[in-house]
N, C-alpha and C positions, 0 to 999 in steps of 0.2 A: 504494500500500500504506500510505499515511500516514493511518491511521484516527485519530480524535480520541483514543481510548484510548492508542494507540501514542505519539502526540505528547505527551500528558500525562505518560506514564511516562518518555519521553526527557528531558523537562524536569526531572523529579525526579532522574533519574540525573545529569544535568549539574550540578544544584545540589549534590548530594551530593559528587561527585568534584571539583568545582571550588571548593567553599567548605567544606562541613562536614568532609570527611575528608581534606583536602589534607595536613595535618601527619602524620596517621596513615599515609597511603599513601606519603608521601615517606620516612618511616622504615622502613616495611615493605619497600619495594623497594630499600633500601640495605643496607649491612652493619652498620648501627648495632644495638646490643643492643635486643631486644624481649622482652616477657613470654612466658610459656610458651605461652599460647594462640596469640598471633600468630606465635610461632616455628614452630608446626605449620603455620600457613597459609603462611608463607614457604617452608618446606621442601616443602610440597605444590605450591605454584606453581612452584618450581624444578624439581621432578620433572615436572610437566606441561609446562613449557617444553622440557625435554630430550626428552620423548616426542614432542612436535610437531616439534621440529627433526629427530628421527630419521626422521620420515616425509617429509622433504624431501631432495632430492639434496645430496650433500656439495659439489658444484660447482654454484653458482647463477649463474655468469657468463653474462650475456646474458639473464637472466630478470628480469621485473618482479614484485615481491611487494607485496601490500597487507597491512600490519599494521593490521587493523581493530579499533580500540579499543586503541591501542598503549600507553596509560598512560605510564610514565616511560621507555619505549623499550628495555627489556632484550632482547626478542625481535628488534626491528629491528636492534640492534647485532650480534647473532649471525648474522642473515641477511646483513647487509652484509659481515661477515667472510668469508662464503662467496662473495661476489662479486655478490650480488643488487643490483639497483636497487630501493630500498625506498621506498614511499610509506607513511608512518606517520601515521595519522589517529586523533585522539581528540576526543571531544565537549568535553573540558575544556581550555581555553586554559592554565590553570595547570599541568596535568600536561605539556602540550606544552613549556612553557617549561622545566620541570625536565628533561625528556628532552633538550632541546637543550643545556642546561648540562652534562649528564652524558656527552655524546658523547666517547668516549675519543680520545686523540691518534692511535691507529692507524687510525681510521675517517675517510675523506675527508668533508668537509662536503657534498660533492656526492653521496655515496652514499645518504644518507637525506634524503628530503624530508618534513619534519614539517609537518602541517597540523592546525589546530584547526577542526573542523567535522564535516560529515556523511559517514560512510563510504560512503554511496550516491551521492554527488555524481558525476555522469557526467564531470565535468571531470578526475577523476583518471585517466581513460583505462582501457585494458585491462590485464589481468594474466595471468601464467602461474599464479601461486599466490596464494591468499588465506588468511590466518591470522586467526582471531578467537578469541583465548584469553580465556575468561571474559567475553566482551563481550555475550553475549545472555542471561545468566542472570537478569537483572531484567525480561525481557520474556516475555509469554505465548508459549507454543510456536507458536501460529498466527502471531504477529507475527515471531518469530524465523525461521520458515520463509519468510515473505515477504521478510525481509531477505536470507536466503541466496539466494532466487530472483533478487532484484535483482542480487546480486553475481555469480551464475552466468552471467548474460547477458554479462558482460565478463571471464570467467575461462576459460582454456583447459585447464589441467592438473589442478588439485585445489583444493578448499576444505577447510581444516582448522578445525574449530570445536569448542567445548566447550559442554556444557549441564549443568544441575544434575539429576542422576538422582533420581527419587523414592525415598527410602529412609526408614526409621523415624527414623534419627538426624537427617536433615535436617528432618523434620517436627517433631521436638522442638525443634531449634534455631530453627525458624521461629516456633514457639509462644512460646519464651522471649524472642525478640527483640521480640515484640508487647507485652511488659509495659513496655518502656522508653518514656520520653516521645517523642512523634513527632519532635521536633526533633533527637533523638540517634540516630535509627534510620537505617540504610541502607535504600534502596528494597527492598522484599521480594524475595527470590529466588523464582523461579517454577519449582519442580521439575516434571519431566515424565518419564513412563515411556518406556523405549526403544520399546515397541510403538506408543505414540501418536505419538512423534516420527517414527519410520520411516513410519508411515501417512500423516502429514501431508506428508512429503517425497514419498512415492510418489504421492499424490493431487494434488500441485501441478502444473498444466499446464506451467509454465515450468521444471520440474525433470524432465520426462519423459525427457530424455536423460542424466540423472545417476543414479548408484547409490551406495548406502552401502557403503563398503569397510571399512577397519580401524577398530577401536574399542578403547578402553582406559580403565578407570576408575582414577583416582588418589584414594586415601583416606588422608589423613594427619592424624589429630587432627581439628581443626575445618575442614579443607579436604577437600571431597568434590566431585569434578568428573569428568565423562565426556568423553573425546575422541572425535571422530568424523571420519572422512575421507570426503569426497564426491568422486567422480571421474566424468568423462563415461563413458557406457556404450560 
């Protein structure tokens, strides 16, 4: 599934999160004061995290969970508190270092295995649950579904993912972002309609035994994201 376009976009995402935006994301994912716009993003991300956690069992003892695109590790910490064995993978080595430093004292160092690299690496093994919160929003829907299919082959219970829903507000934000110098921009978000995403999932041969289950949209100021649960049929 590693098309040239996908690899190029992955490189852009890595550069952005590992170099350009490290300071901003470090601050956003902490409790440090932020401006009004980033405060809405922080609140939206917190609500999305709570939503995805509510779709997982309260007791995760004995379960393996992949936090795909873990960032600074907030979701991984909450999953570990429920007893999960967590593999936390991010493309940015710098964000992984921050996540390791932020590990609280009540979490065993053996509870979360932090890895800088590819979420699809088969060496991570199999999982009961996969969570990908805002990890696919910079990829074309076709590539995002290929990623999901690759993860589904090693997942037994559910995949929780988010995507950027195609809305008028997101279209405006996308257009405004294009006026900034390229060096200051994040890789473009790739909005997709629910109908197209569901069709791509239904048509992918490696997802024939999976179905779309719960979904929920979180919209808070400049944060707009749609959660989707995939489960085996």
